[in-house]
C-alpha positions in Angstrom: -36.5 2.9 -14.5 -34.7 6.3 -13.8 -32.5 5.3 -11.1 -29.0 3.5 -11.7 -29.0 -0.5 -11.7 -26.1 -0.2 -9.3 -28.3 1.7 -6.6 -31.2 -0.3 -7.1 -29.4 -3.7 -6.4 -27.6 -2.6 -3.0 -28.0 -5.1 -0.6 -30.7 -4.6 1.8 -29.0 -7.3 4.1 -25.8 -8.7 4.9 -27.0 -11.7 2.9 -27.5 -10.2 -0.2 -23.7 -9.1 0.0 -21.6 -10.7 -2.2 -17.7 -11.0 -1.8 -16.2 -10.2 1.6 -15.9 -13.3 3.0 -13.3 -12.4 5.7 -15.6 -10.4 7.1 -19.2 -12.1 6.4 -18.2 -15.5 6.4 -19.0 -18.2 8.9 -17.1 -17.1 12.4 -15.8 -13.6 11.0 -16.2 -11.0 13.3 -19.1 -8.4 11.5 -21.1 -11.7 10.9 -21.0 -12.6 14.8 -22.1 -9.0 15.6 -25.0 -9.5 12.9 -25.8 -13.2 14.8 -25.5 -11.5 18.1 -27.6 -8.3 17.2 -24.8 -6.3 18.7 -23.0 -3.9 16.0 -20.2 -1.7 17.2 -18.6 1.5 15.6 -17.0 0.6 12.8 -14.9 1.9 9.8 -15.0 0.3 6.3 -12.1 1.0 4.1 -11.0 -0.1 0.7 -11.1 0.8 -2.9 -13.9 2.2 -4.7 -16.5 0.2 -5.8 -16.0 -2.4 -3.0 -19.2 -2.1 -1.4 -18.2 -0.2 1.3 -21.2 2.0 1.8 -23.4 -1.0 0.6 -21.9 -3.0 3.4 -22.5 -0.4 5.7 -26.5 0.1 4.9 -26.7 -3.8 4.6 -25.5 -3.9 8.0 -28.2 -1.4 9.2 -31.0 -3.3 7.3 -29.7 -6.6 9.2 -30.8 -4.8 12.4 -34.1 -3.1 13.8 -32.1 0.1 14.3 -33.0 3.1 12.6 -29.8 4.5 10.4 -29.1 8.0 8.5 -26.5 8.1 5.3 -24.5 11.4 5.5 -21.3 12.7 3.6 -18.6 13.8 5.9 -17.5 16.4 3.6 -20.7 17.5 2.2 -22.7 17.5 5.5 -22.3 20.6 8.2 -22.2 19.7 12.2 -25.9 20.8 12.3 -26.8 17.2 10.4 -24.4 15.3 12.9 -26.8 17.3 15.4 -30.0 16.2 13.8 -28.8 12.6 13.7 -28.2 13.1 17.5 -31.6 14.3 18.2 -32.8 11.2 16.4 -30.5 8.7 18.3 -32.1 9.9 21.3 -35.7 10.0 20.2 -35.2 6.3 18.5 -32.9 5.1 21.5 -30.3 4.6 19.2 -29.2 5.3 15.6 -26.9 4.1 13.1 -25.2 6.9 11.3 -23.4 6.0 8.1 -20.9 8.7 7.1 -19.0 8.5 3.7 -15.7 10.0 3.1 -14.9 9.4 6.6 -11.5 10.5 6.3 -12.8 14.3 5.4 -14.4 14.9 9.2 -13.3 18.4 10.3 -12.2 19.0 13.7 -15.2 20.4 14.8 -17.1 17.5 13.4 -14.9 14.8 15.2 -15.1 16.7 18.6 -19.1 16.5 18.1 -18.9 12.7 17.6 -16.7 11.9 20.2 -18.7 11.8 23.2 -21.4 10.2 21.3 -19.4 7.3 20.4 -18.4 7.1 23.9 -22.4 6.9 25.2 -23.0 4.9 22.6 -25.9 7.0 21.0 -25.0 7.1 18.0 -23.2 3.5 16.4 -21.0 5.5 13.5 -20.1 3.0 10.8 -17.6 5.1 8.5 -16.9 4.1 4.9 -13.6 5.8 3.3 -10.8 5.2 0.5 -8.2 6.2 2.7 -5.9 4.1 5.1 -7.7 4.9 8.6 -4.2 4.6 10.3 -3.2 7.6 8.5 -6.0 10.0 7.4 -8.3 9.6 10.7 -7.9 11.1 14.1 -6.4 8.2 16.5 -9.1 9.7 19.2 -12.0 8.7 16.4 -10.1 5.6 15.3 -9.2 4.1 18.4 -13.2 3.7 19.3 -13.9 2.0 16.4 -13.3 -1.5 14.9 -11.2 -0.9 11.3 -12.1 -3.6 8.4 -10.9 -3.6 5.3 -12.6 -4.4 2.5 -11.3 -6.4 -0.8 -12.4 -6.1 -4.2 -14.6 -8.6 -5.2 -13.5 -11.6 -7.0 -15.2 -12.1 -10.7 -16.9 -14.9 -9.5 -18.6 -12.6 -7.1 -19.3 -10.1 -9.6 -20.6 -12.9 -11.9 -23.2 -13.6 -9.2 -24.0 -10.2 -8.8 -24.4 -9.7 -13.0 -26.6 -13.1 -12.5 -28.8 -11.8 -9.8 -29.4 -8.4 -11.6 -30.5 -10.2 -14.8 -33.0 -12.4 -12.9 -34.4 -9.8 -10.9 -37.6 -8.3 -11.8 -38.2 -5.9 -9.2 -34.8 -4.1 -8.8 -33.0 -5.2 -11.6 -33.3 -6.1 -15.4 -35.7 -9.5 -15.1 -38.2 -7.4 -17.2 -36.1 -7.1 -20.3 -36.2 -10.2 -22.4 -32.3 -10.4 -22.3 -29.9 -13.1 -22.7 -25.9 -12.5 -21.8 -23.3 -14.7 -23.3 -21.1 -16.3 -20.9 -18.1 -14.7 -22.8 -19.8 -11.3 -22.4 -20.3 -11.3 -18.6 -16.9 -12.7 -18.0 -15.5 -9.7 -19.7 -17.9 -7.4 -17.7 -16.5 -9.1 -14.5 -12.7 -9.2 -15.6 -12.7 -5.5 -16.8 -14.4 -3.8 -14.1 -11.5 -4.2 -12.0 -13.0 -5.5 -9.1 -15.8 -2.6 -9.2 -19.0 -3.9 -9.0 -20.9 -0.8 -9.7 -18.6 -0.8 -13.1 -19.7 -4.1 -13.7 -23.4 -3.4 -13.3 -23.2 -0.2 -15.2 -21.8 -2.1 -18.4 -24.7 -4.7 -17.8 -27.3 -1.8 -17.8 -26.0 -0.1 -20.7 -25.8 -3.3 -22.6 -29.3 -4.4 -22.0 -31.0 -1.0 -22.6 -28.6 0.1 -25.6 -29.3 -3.1 -27.5 -32.4 -3.6 -29.7 -34.3 -7.0 -29.4 -33.5 -9.3 -32.6 -36.1 -11.1 -34.4 -36.8 -13.3 -31.8 -38.0 -10.6 -29.3 -34.8 -11.3 -27.5 -32.1 -8.7 -26.5 -28.8 -10.6 -27.5 -25.5 -9.3 -25.8 -22.2 -10.9 -27.1 -18.3 -10.2 -25.8 -18.5 -7.7 -28.9 -21.5 -5.7 -27.5 -20.0 -6.0 -23.8 -16.5 -4.4 -24.9 -18.0 -1.7 -26.2 -20.4 -0.7 -23.2 -17.6 -1.4 -20.8 -15.1 1.2 -19.5 -11.7 -0.2 -19.1 -11.1 -0.4 -15.2 -9.1 -3.5 -15.0 -6.4 -1.2 -14.0 -6.6 0.6 -10.6 -3.6 2.7 -9.3 -3.6 5.8 -7.6 -0.1 7.8 -7.8 -1.3 9.4 -4.4 -3.1 6.7 -2.3 -1.9 4.0 -0.3 -2.3 1.4 -3.2 0.8 3.3 -5.0 3.0 2.7 -1.8 1.9 -1.0 -1.6 3.1 -1.4 -5.1 6.3 0.3 -4.7 6.7 -2.2 -1.5 6.1 -4.8 -3.3 8.4 -3.9 -6.0 11.2 -3.3 -3.8 10.6 -6.9 -1.8 10.1 -8.5 -5.1 13.6 -7.9 -6.2 15.4 -8.0 -2.9 13.3 -12.0 -2.6 15.1 -12.3 -6.3 11.6 -13.0 -7.9 12.2 -11.3 -11.4 8.8 -11.8 -12.6 7.1 -10.4 -9.7 9.8 -7.7 -10.2 8.6 -6.8 -13.6 4.8 -7.2 -12.7 5.3 -4.4 -10.2 7.4 -2.6 -12.6 4.8 -2.9 -15.2 2.1 -1.4 -12.7 4.6 1.6 -11.9 5.0 2.4 -15.7 1.4 2.3 -16.5 1.0 5.4 -14.4 3.8 7.1 -15.8 5.9 7.4 -12.3 9.4 7.5 -13.4 10.8 9.4 -10.2 9.6 6.5 -7.8 10.9 4.0 -10.1 14.1 5.7 -10.3 14.6 6.2 -6.5 13.6 2.6 -5.7 16.2 1.0 -8.0 18.9 3.2 -6.8 18.0 2.7 -2.9 17.9 -1.2 -3.9 21.2 -1.3 -5.6 23.0 -0.4 -2.8 20.9 -1.7 0.1 20.0 -4.8 -1.2 22.3 -5.9 -3.6 25.3 -3.6 -2.2 29.2 -5.3 -2.0 27.7 -8.5 -4.1 27.5 -6.7 -6.7 29.6 -3.6 -6.9 28.8 -2.4 -10.3 24.9 -2.9 -10.0 24.4 0.7 -8.4 26.8 2.4 -11.5 24.5 0.7 -13.9 21.3 1.1 -12.5 21.9 4.7 -12.3 23.0 4.5 -16.1 20.0 2.7 -16.8 17.6 5.6 -15.0 19.3 8.3 -16.6 18.6 6.8 -19.9 15.1 6.0 -19.2 14.8 10.2 -18.1 16.2 10.7 -21.3 14.2 8.5 -23.4 10.8 9.2 -21.5 8.0 6.4 -21.7 7.3 4.4 -23.4 10.8 3.4 -24.4 11.9 4.1 -21.0 10.7 0.9 -20.0 13.3 -1.1 -21.7 16.4 0.2 -19.8 14.4 0.0 -16.7 13.5 -3.6 -17.5 17.0 -4.5 -17.8 17.5 -2.7 -14.5 15.1 -4.8 -12.8 16.0 -8.0 -13.9 19.9 -7.7 -13.1 19.1 -6.6 -9.5 16.2 -9.3 -9.1 19.1 -11.9 -10.2 22.1 -10.5 -8.5 23.6 -11.8 -5.7 22.3 -9.9 -2.3 24.3 -8.3 0.4 22.9 -5.9 3.1 26.5 -5.8 5.0 27.0 -2.0 4.4 23.3 -0.8 4.9 23.8 -3.1 8.5 27.0 -1.9 9.3 26.0 2.2 9.0 22.5 1.4 10.6 24.9 0.0 13.7 27.1 3.1 13.4 24.2 5.1 13.9 22.9 3.5 16.6 26.2 3.6 18.6 26.0 7.6 17.9 22.5 7.8 19.7 23.7 5.5 22.3 26.9 7.3 23.0 26.6 10.5 21.6 30.0 12.2 20.0 33.1 10.7 21.9 36.4 12.0 21.9 38.3 11.4 18.6 42.0 9.7 19.6 44.3 13.4 20.0 46.8 11.8 17.4 44.4 11.5 14.4 42.6 15.2 15.2 43.3 18.0 12.9 46.7 19.4 13.3 47.1 21.7 10.0 46.8 25.1 12.3 49.2 26.9 14.5 49.0 25.9 18.0 47.8 22.3 17.5 50.9 21.2 18.9 50.2 22.8 21.9 47.0 20.6 22.3 48.4 17.3 21.7 46.8 17.4 18.1 48.1 15.2 15.7 51.0 13.8 18.1 52.2 10.3 17.7 50.3 9.8 14.2 51.7 6.8 12.3 51.6 7.6 8.5 50.4 4.4 6.6 52.1 5.2 3.7 55.4 4.4 5.3 54.8 0.9 6.3 54.7 -2.0 4.3 51.0 -2.2 2.7 50.0 0.9 3.9 49.1 -0.7 7.4 49.9 0.1 10.6 48.4 -0.7 14.1 46.5 2.5 14.9 43.4 3.4 17.0 41.1 5.3 14.7 37.4 4.7 17.0 36.9 6.7 20.2 37.8 4.9 23.2 34.6 3.9 24.2 34.1 2.2 20.7 37.4 1.1 19.8 36.5 -2.6 19.6 33.7 -2.0 17.9 33.1 -3.6 14.5 30.1 -2.8 12.0 30.8 -4.4 8.9 30.0 -8.2 9.0 29.8 -10.0 5.7 27.7 -13.4 4.5 29.9 -13.9 1.3 27.1 -13.9 -0.8 29.3 -13.3 -3.9 33.0 -13.5 -5.0 32.9 -9.6 -4.6 32.0 -10.0 -0.9 34.5 -12.8 -0.8 37.0 -10.7 -1.7 36.3 -8.1 0.8 35.9 -9.8 3.7 39.5 -11.4 3.1 40.7 -7.8 2.8 39.0 -6.9 5.7 40.4 -9.9 7.9 43.5 -9.1 6.6 43.6 -5.6 7.4 42.3 -5.8 10.7 44.9 -8.3 11.7 47.1 -5.4 11.4 45.7 -2.3 12.3 43.1 -2.9 14.8 43.8 -3.2 18.8 43.0 -6.6 19.9 40.4 -6.7 22.5 41.8 -8.2 26.2 
């Protein structure tokens, strides 16, 4: 057969789809649409190989509605016009659009009225996040569904089905595939059904039959025929930012094991810049005053990593990650500056008290600048009651501690002592 196995094994109806139970299980929305024979425009998004186009074709096959498969990047507006004419001829048409995020403005403008009228039932398939990459006018007229990578058990079911199917699959070949080999194909595919089927097809077609006439495929053959895809991470895609988010939240949550896992994923794609930036932000945002030396030590680890380069850079980075994850946490300074910024948005720039304004120029005293300023060094402990905040904000307090460490407790004690002397009492 010249047609690839992965193409031949594409499901014809939703009953032949493996995985995606959150969309196709009992009571799930797409399953309810199919049962009611009432599909709605939708966008299917997820990583490559998760079966977006296959699911779209299976949905079309589960109805009595004609469908047409186009690519948003390759096909032109005239192809959409032909689809619209076919929709009028048939009464309705399911238009499956691969690379949906690549629709240009002209194609989008053409599709909108047809989406509104229901003449074209559009199913878009994309690896991009629809909330980032797709025009809101189009997106708001479609249900958005995320496809997940299939579990290994779902991939195994597909491989077993391909081996047994004499019509579309490899059933005509006298092949016996060891359990370990099937497990390896499933695990090494990285959740990509297409990759697993490609590996199985190559193994069966390239392995000669033994003396017993059987094609025996063991794990060694499976390893030879499998392209390693168990690591899937696109530095420019949404998944990269999901990993960075999980990295930061694992450190914030003090889970050193999870933090090291996500660090390893970032190291695999060689993104030293993002790792360094996140670590520095966390050192000051999440650990902050609870461990004041974490910031300088983190910077030193990053600079060391930059000087070493990968693979050795992983060592200082791992040290920094473990310290940050296991450090006490304080976002007191982070919250304080955010509150101060909110006050600027709310109150603008109220007048600075005249006695602490610049008085270094000639004529300043004629403007009452600096008059009445009390020089703290002239007073015991360098403290004297004096108003520093503008009048509308003079009773505002931004810095609030949680006492998560000895450092923060010491800072709070110092703050309390100082404020008792220098701050005006609220009436």
